[in-house]
N, C-alpha and C positions, 0 to 999 in steps of 0.2 A: 664368149665373154659378153655378147649382146649384139644389138643392132649397130650398124656402122656409125650412125650419129652419136649414139650413146658411148661407143668405144672412143671416138675422137674426143668427145667432151671429157671423158674420164682421164685419158692419157694427157691431154693438154692442161689438166688441173693438178697434175702430180706436184707434190711439195717436197722434193728432195730425193736423194739417192735411195734411202731405205724404202720409201713408198714406191719408187720406180722399180726397184728390184722385186718387191713382192708382187706388184702388178704384172710385170713381164714374166716372172716365174709362173704365175697363174695362167697367163695368156698364151704361153709358148706352144701348147698343143694345137691351138687353132689359129695361131698368128698368120701363117702363110695363107691359109684359105681366107681368113677374115680380111686381110689387107689386099691381096691380089684379086680375089673374086668379089668380096663384099664391097671394097672401097675403090677398086680399079687402080691400085697402087702400081705405078710403072717407074717410079724414081730409080730403083736399082738398075734396071735395064738402061735407062737414059744416062745415068752416071757412068756406067761401065762403057757405054758407047763413046762418051766424051773422053774418058781416060784412055781408051784404046787409040783415039786419034792423037792424043798428046804424047803417048809413049809407043813409038813404032817398034822398039825392041822389047815388046811386052813379055815374051816367054821368059826372058832372063830378069825382068824387073821384079824387085822385091816391093810388095805393096802391103800397107797396113790398112785393114778395113776396121776403122774405129767406130764402135757401136754396131758390131756385125749382126747382132740379134740371131735369128735362125739361119743366117747364111744366104739370104736372097741376093745380096750384093756379090758375095763370093761365087755363087752359081753364075751370075751374070758375067763376072770377070772371067771365069773359066770358059764360058761360052765365047769370049773374045780372045782367047788364047793366053790368058795370064796363068802362069804355072806356080808362082811363088807368092802366096797370099797368107798373111797372118791376120787373125781377128782378135778383137777384144770386146768384151761386153760386161755389163754389170750383172746380168741374169745368168745363173748357171744353167737353168732349164733351157734358155734360148741357146746357150753354147752347146749343150748336149745335142740339140737338134741340128745345129750347124755342123757339129763333128760328124754326124751321121751322113751328111751330104758329101763328105770326102773331097772337098775342094780346098781345104786349108792346110797349110804346112804346120801351123801352130795356132792354138786358141787359148786365150788367157782371160780369166775373170779379172776385171779392172774397173775401178771407179774413175771415170775421166775427169772428175773434179779434183783429183789428187795426182801426184807424180806418177808417171808410168814407169814400168820396169825396164823398158827398152833403152838401149844405149843411144847417145846422141848420134845423129846422122845415120840411122839404121835403115831407112827406107827410101826407095826411089820415088815413091808416091804415097800419099795418104788420101784415102777416100772415106768420107763420112756422110752417110745418107740418112736423113730423118732423125738425127740425134741432136744436132745443135739447133734446138727449137724450144719453144715455150713448154714448160713443164718437164723438160728432159735435162739436157746439159747446156749450160750457157757459155758465154765467151771465155770463162775462166779456163776452159780446156784448150783453147787455141794455142797458148804458149807451149804446152807440152807436145801438141801435135806438130808444131813447127820444129821443136827441138829434136824430135825423132826423125824428121824428114831431112834427107840430104840436101845440101845447097842446090837450088834450082829445081827441086822436085815439084811436079805439077800437083795441083789440088783439084779435086773434083767433089 
């Protein structure tokens, strides 16, 4: 997609879900390399470490990875013993790559600025890494993420 600084400038300037979807569909094939190698992106590992400390019964915990992208967070969660992780993302191309990683129970295409298909109180934890940020998804998504989390669910 480009050099690291150009990539960040582009994604932080996105203007809504349609633009985000097309950008991430285009970027999906090189996303993992560009972010982890090119940008030194370690947030998925850090968030998974934190969630593993908050959920000692993690093999049985049902976790929603909101804005899962290519599955970097799902892989990190699997590395910490999480066995039941669902993901959602706006980009089908990103979801296809996440599916190939084999760490998700289910993956769904979803616009986090709208109502989510999940039932109330569906998840023991919600993890959302790199999605609630400038040019991506704003605070309008938080109510839905809270709705699908069980009472007392940790956030990471």
